[in-house]
C-alpha positions, 0 to 999 in steps of 0.5 A: 505506468502507462495510461492513455494520452488523454488521461495523462494530460488531464492528470498533468493539468490537475497538478498545476491547479495547486500553488502550494509546492508538491514534491511528489505526486501520484494518481491511482485507483479506478479513476486512473487504472481499470479495475473491470467494474461496470460503469454506473454512468458517472466517472469514478473519482480521481485519487491523488497523493501529494508528498510535501516537505512542510505540512503546516506550510503547505496547508497554509498556502492551500487554504488561502487558494482552496479553502472550499476543499476543506471541511470545518477543520479548515476554519481552525487554521493550518496548525490544526489541519497539520496536527490532524494530518501528522498525529492521527491515523497514518499521517495522511489528510484527504480532501474528497469530492473536490471538483477541479477542471470539471473532474471530481478528485480526492487528494491526500497530503502526506509529509515526505518523511512519513511517506518514506518511513512507511515505504522502508519500514512498514510501520503502518503499510498505509502508503506502502500498500497503495504503492504496491499496486500500479500508480501513475507518477505525476511528479517524482522525487529521488528519495521516494523513488529509492524508498519505493524500490525497497517497498516493492522488494519487501512486498515480494519477500513477504509474499514469498513467506506466505506462498508454497515452494511452487506457485503461479505468477498470478498467485504472486501478484494476487498475494502482493496486491492483497497485503494492505487489505489484510486487517483492513476493517473496511474489508469486513464491512459492506463498504468495499468490493469483496472482489477488489484485489481480484479486479485489480490484478486481473485488469492490471497484469501488464503493469504488475509485470512491469513493476515486479518482474525485474525484481523477481529476476534480482532475487537469488531465491526465486525464479521462473520455471520458463526462462524464456518468458514473454509478455503474451504468456498467461500469468495463471500458467507462468510458474515460479519456484522459490528456494525453501532452504532455511539459510536463504529464507532466513536472509529474507526474514532479516531483510524485511522492513524494520518495523514489520520485522520487529513485530515478527520477531516479537511474535516468535519470541513468544512462540519460542519462549525466548527470555527477554535479555537473550532476545534483545541480545539476539536482535539488538542492532543499533541504528549504525549497525543496522545501516552497515549490516549486510543483513544476513540472517542468523540462527534466530531468523533461520529458525523462523524460516524453518517453521514452515507449518506456522510462518504463514499464519505468523506473518499474516498476524503481523500484517493484520496488526500493522494494518488494522489500527492505522486504517481504522484511525484513518477511517475515523479521521476521514469524518473530520477531514471530509466533514459529515456530508461528504463522509456520508456521500462517500460511505453511501457510494461505497455501499452501492459499489459493494451491492453492485459487486455482489449482484455481478457475482450472482449473489443478489442481496435480495436472496 
């Protein structure tokens, strides 16, 4: 994704301040990409994610170099820090409000295996959802690159299940960008800008097109009405059509991320009242069979796809179940990893941004 040269150089220099080995690194959020929010006079914090091979080893090295980045948990050693990262929440450890080279940074550390699993299976959608939006890759890894292509394609497929036969390009991107916020408890509290998804999409349309337009052209069941699409065409006026045939949509259901697909299957087992032994026989592919399968939808998947009256609601329920608990646990874990002072500062800033967003939309909190 494109960022200006000054930002690119600042991000590159940030990464070199860490001696612990980072296999994969991205920068994201409003500190890197505009979200159209009015400036409050201070620069937004730069958000970073580091993918690492060995969690405890990484934190051991980083604690030696940057003990001041950690809360009280750092004094308990790398074993406690790595346990907190890997076993609680979504498997990410954040150090917020860290000043590096005069820049305020929040960086999250995630094990490469945890990252790739979420990208391909959507077991939490915590990291997968962040990479649905534009990010600036600072250091790439072939395994993550491949896993994220699967993740982006999955985002398009899930969005198609939530959309009607005909829809605009803008609607598609809005649906994709909003997936990871469905079920996120922060969105129902006065701690997140209620227009966050809209701001991301409206201010990152060109980057979203770079991410998703090639994937749309790859899929056999969706196409642009105007084949001579140009970068100057407004996404709100650019229309797409998807094939609602149950066979093709059944194939799409079968190709959903594994953990996410299984949750959807269980939703429909209850809905269709399928006995458990019969249900297991219908979906019970072994890992080896899963690996070599062409992933063609069968009678069960086609029946799910044909349930046009309810499939949007069922898919939305699965998204909320996937996102809800990991996001809640990760937020609670943030009190430990950031410490009470930084946590309160972070919460206060979020509430301030929420109030500003309400005012900018003409809904003053004083009314």
